[in-house]
Structures are given as C-alpha cells and as structure tokens.
N, C-alpha and C positions, 0 to 999 in steps of 0.2 A: 744843631750843636755847633755849627761853624760860628754862631754868634759870639761864643766865648773867645774866639781868636782876637777880638778887639782888645782884650786885656793885655796883650803883648804889643799893642800899637806903639808903646813908648820905645820899643826896641826896633820895630819895623813899621813906620808910619802908615803904609798902605793898608795894613790890617784894620785900621780904624773904620774902613768902609763897612765892615761887618756889623757895626752898630746900627746902621740905618735900615729902617723897615722897607723903605722904597727899593733899596738895592737888593735886600734879601727876598722881597716879594717877587721882583723881576726874575731873580735867579731861581726861585722856587718854581715859577711858571715854566721857565726854560728847562729846568731839570725834569719836571713831570712830563713835559712834551717829549723830551729826548728819551725818557724811560719808556714811554708808550711806543715811540718809533722803533726803538732798539728791540724791545721784548715783545712787541705786537705780533710779528710773524711766528715767533716761537710759541706764544700763547695760543694762536689760532691753530697751529699744527697739533698742539697737545689736545685741544678741545675736539678737533676732528678725529683724532686717534681714539678719544674716549667716546666717540659717537654722541656727543652732547648736542644733538640737532634740535632746532627749534620746532615744536609741533604747532600746527595751525589751529586757530580757534574753531570750535565746532560750528558756530553760527556762520562762519565764512564758507563752509562746505555747501550750504544751500543758498549762497548769495553770489552775485557776480564778482564780489571781492575775492572769492576763491580762485577765480581765473587770474585776477590781477596779481595775486600774491603766490601763485603756485610755484614760481621759481625760487621762493624763499625757503621752501620746505627743505629741512636738512642743514640749513645754515647754522653753524655752531653758535650756541648761546653761552651765557655765564661769562662773557667777555668783561663784565664789570669787575672781575677780579684784577684785571690790568689797571683799572682806574683806582681801585682801593689800594693796591700795592704802590702805585706811583705817588698818590696823594700822601699816603702814610710816610713813605721814605723821604719825599721832598719836604714835607712839613717838619719832620724831626731833624732833617739835615739843616734846613735854613731858618727854622723858627726856634724859639726858646722852648726846649722840650719839657720844661717844668711849668710852663704857662697854663693856668687852669682852663682858659678858654680854648686853647689849642687841644688840650687833652680831652675836654668834653666834646668838642667837635669830632675828634678822631674816634672817641667812644661811640658816638652816634653813628658815624660813617661805617665803622666796622661791625657794630652790633646789628644794624639794619641790613648791612651787606650779608651777614650770616643768615638772617631771616630770608632775604631774597635768594640766597644760594640754596637754602632748604626748599624753597618754593620751586626754583628752577629744576633741582634734582627730582622733585616729586613729579613735575611735568614730564621730564625725560623718561622716568621709570614708567609712568602711566601712559606715555605717548599721547597725552591729551593736554589741553590748555587749562585744566582745572587747578592743579597745584594743591598747596596746603589750604585749609579752610580760611576764609577771610577773617573770621573772628580771631584766629590765632595771630595773624599779622597785625590786626588792630591792637590786640593785647600787648604784643611785643613793642609796637610803636608807642603805646601809652606808657609802658614800663620805662622805655628810654626817656620819654619826656619827663616823667616823675623823677627819675634818677638825676637828670640834668637840673631840674628845679631844686631838688634837695641839696645838690652840691653847691648851687649858687646861693641858696638860702642859708647854708651852714656858716658862711663868712659874713660878718656885718657889712663889710664894704660892698660885696656883690649882692647882698640881700636887698639893699636899698633900691638898686636898679631893677631887680627881679620883678617887683610889683608894679613897675612903671612901664607904660607903653606910649610911644611917640605917635602923635597924629600928624601925618604928612601934610605939608602946605599950610600948617597952622602955627603961628608964632605965640599968640596968647593961649594960655591953658594947653600948652603943647603936650604935656604929660598927663596921662590918665593913670590914677592909682586904682588898680583893680581889686586890691585886697585878696580875700580868699578865692575870688573868682579866677585868679591867675592860674590855679591848678587845672581846672578843666580847659581853660584857654590854652595853656601850654600843650596839653594833649591834642587839642584841636589843631594847633599850629603844626606840630610834628606829624600827626596823622594826615592832615590835609596836604602838607607839602610833599610828604613821601608818596602818598597815593596819587596825587596830581601828576607828579613826574612819571610815575608808573603808568598811568593812563595815557600820557602823551607819547610814551615809547611804543609807537605802533608802526612808524615808517622809518626808513633808513635815514639816520642822522638827525631826525626831528628833535627828540628829547635832549640829546647830548648837545646839539647846536644851540637850543634855547637855554640850556644850563650855562653855557659860556657867558652869555650876556648877563644873566642873573648873578653869577659868581663875580663878574667884574663890578657890578653895582655894589655888592656887599664888600668887596675888597676896598673900594673907595670909601664907603661909609665906615668901615673898620679903621682905616687909616685916619680919617677925620676924628672919629670918636676916641682914638687913642692919644690924641694931642690936645691938651687943655686949651691951647690958644685957638686952634681951629674949631674945636667943639664949642667954645664960648662964643666965638664970632658967628657961627652958623646955627646956633641954638640947637645943637645936638648934644644929648647926654654924654658927659665925659665918662669913659669906661677905662679905668686904669688897667693897663696891660691889654686892653682890647685891640690895640694896634697890631698885635701878633696875629689876629684873625685875618689881617690883610695877607699875611704870608700863607695861611691855610687856604683862603679863597683863591689866591693866585695859583697855588699848587693845584687846586681843583680845576681852575680855568685851563691851565696847561695840560692837565690830564685829559680833560674833555676834548681839547683841540687835538691832542695826540691820538685819542681813541677815534675821533671823527675821521681821521685819515683812513681808517680801516672800516668805519661804519657808514661812510657816505655811499650813495647809490652807485652800483649795486653792492650791498653790504657784504663784507667778508666775514663779519662776526657781529652778533648782537650782544648788547650788555646785559640783557635779561633783567629780571627782578633783582639780581645781585647788584647791578649798578643803579637801576632807577630808584629803588627804595632807599638805597644808601645816599645817593646824591640829594634827593628831595629831603630826607631826614636831616642830613648835615646842613643844608641851607636853612632849614627851619630852626635848627639849634643855633646857628650863627645869628639869625634874626632875633632870637630870644636873648642871647648874650648882649646884643647891641641895643635892646629895647626897640627894635625896628620891625616888629612882627607885622604891623599893618602895611608897611612898605612892600612886603612880599606880595600883596595883592596886586600892586602896580607893577613892580619889577618882573614878577612871574605871571604877567597877564595871560600869556598863552596857556600856562598850566591851569590857571583859574578857569579860563574859557573851556578847556578840555574837560575838566572835572564838572563844571556847571552843565555842560551838554549832556553828560551821563545822568546827572541828577534830574534834569528836566525830562530827558527821554524816559527814564524809569518812572518818574512821577506821573507824567502824562499818560503813559501806557496803563499804569495801574488804576488811574482815576477815570480815564475816558476810553481806554482801549485803543487810542490812536498814538502814533509816533510823530514827534515834531521833526526829527531829522531822518534822513534816509537810513542812517546808521550812526551810532555813537561809539566811541568818542568823535569829536567834531572833524578830525582829519579824515576819517573814513567817509563821512558825509560828503565832503568835497570830492573825494575820489569817485564816489558813486554818481555824482552829478556831472562827471566828465573831466575833472582836472587830473592831469598826470601826477604820479607820485612826486616827481622832482618839483613840479609846479607848486604843489601843496607845501612841501618842505621849505622851499626857498621863500615863498610868501609868508609862511609862519615865522621863519627866521627874521624877515623884514619887520613883521609886527612885533616880534620879541625885542628887536633892537629899538623900535619906537617906544615900547613900554619902558625899556631900560633908560632911554633918554629922558622920558617923563619923570621916572623915579629919581634920576640924578638931579633934575631941575628942582626937586623939592628941597635940595640943600640950600638954595638961594631964594626961591619963591616961597615966602611965608607971610 
C-alpha cells in the first residue's frame, strides 16, 4: 500500500522512492524478517501453551533415527503461521495490493497454508504422523492450481503467457506452447512444488533454508520479467505487472530468514505442513505466473532430489522388494550413514545455493 505514496512526490520528493520495485522488495524482505524476529517468541509460547507438539513418524520408532530425533519430540509445530502472516502483511504493505500476480500468490500461500494447518492439527489430535489423507491434500493443491490457471486465462493479456513455458538455457524456440496440456501441467507444478518442500522439511532449518535461495532466484526473475527492456535483452517473457512478484518473493525470503532464526538446530519451533505446503505451492504459482516452471527443477534442485528419492525408494521396494536408500527422503539416508544433522543441513544448503547460481546463470547463458 505504501506504493501509492509516490503520488505525493511532487510535494515531497523523497516519496518518489516508493515507485521503485527494487526499494520496495528490499523493504519487504526486511519487514518480513523483523516481523518474524519480533513475533517469533510470542508465537512459540502460544504453540507450547496449546501443546502443539510435533509427533514423530512411526517408522522412526523402529529405526536408529528414533534415537537421533528423540529430543525433537514435543517441539511445537505449526510455526508456519508466522511465515504466512509475515509474508501477507509485508506483501500488502510494500506491494501493489491490487496486482493480480501478488493476489494469486497470496491466495495459493494462504489456501495451502490452511490445508497444512488442518494436517498439522490432525497429527496433533491423533498424536501420530499420519494427518489428513494424502488424496485430500492433492485435491486441494489441484484445486488451487486450477483456480490460478482460470484467473490467468480470464484476461487476454495474461492468457497469452499462461500457455507458454520457457526452456532454460535455450535461446531459439525458447517458449513451448502447451495448449490444453497446460492444465494438468499446472497441477503437476503446484502439487510437485508443494509436496517436495513438505518432504524436505525433516531436519532443523533444512527446508526453510533451501527456500531462501529459491525465493531469491524468483525475485530476480520477477524483476527482470517485469521490465520490458531487461526482458527483451535477456530473452525472458515480458510479464506486465510481474515485477511486483519480486516484492512477494522478497517478503517470502525475509520471512524464511526470520523463521530460520528459531528453526535452526536445535529448533525451537517447526513450521509443519502449515509452512511447507504453503511455501512450495506459492513458489510453484510464482513460476507459473512468470512462465518459468521448468526453472524450478534447477533452482529447487534439493527439493527435486528429495522428492525423487522417495519415488525411487517406493518404486524399488514395490517392484523388487529392495530399498535403494537406507531411508527416504534423502536427508534421512545421509543421517543413517553417519552424517550429523547439522552436516546434512549445511551441505544441502550449499547445494541449494549452487543450484540457484546455475538457475541465475540461465539469464545470460542461452
């Protein structure tokens, strides 16, 4: 909302700074970070008072992982509400509140956050790690993807970009026109991103730390896509108004940094499905708005590896009766082969940063 202050810049020149996305994105990141720092302790106290403790997975009880994670039992979960609140407040404060892309991203963030909250509450009531049925979560994610797609298809201007997908590192034939295939593709993107972040959220600070680098990549791409001069020079589809997604991504980045303050080892709070489903879904929606869905495979490389490890483990066990990994997702495999939790997390952060650097290089290497 502060964007509108620039209309009075003729009376007070410094107000003109509120026009610039770069300034507002930086301010959004700082605001989200400060929000989490200020309200984090209060949120943790409330969750502890509500006895919103994180139950351990049943499989861990018959595994050495039970011993490694025994101290985590009872740590409050649903801390993702702190991320949702800070991103929403910061995006509306520093972004243009009527921007369709910001509204769609917030819709996905909050909708999937509610789904995750229902899942966390079910786990707390059952005192088990089962939660709500997986098909319910998939239906909710698919519904969000369809709503976003319909909203973009409604306007002729946004509809043109909806059916196009950028192929990273390719200059000629950079855009794929998927036609009707876009609808199952949109659902795949939102479901895949949301569940991949959820699977990664198994160690202190792992998922939220990797989300920081992915949010930064999409903040840069949103800024470029929102400027016709930059977009034309770098062969990125111009998305009119898409630059405001840089503010949203910066707010998400700042919120993740602020939450990491309390989620790093040993975690004082977990974000739970409330945060992980929401973050992944929101990033997926941002990628859809920018026609950069395939880039998510590179920038979110850690999330892809985590999800892939689960698919391979389940597929191998069903087909051959053998397991490829000591345990899936992948971060638990490395724990069981002797890496400490902090070693796994920091090394995965390093890899996530590397994937993000590769993704950013696609702006120029074509």
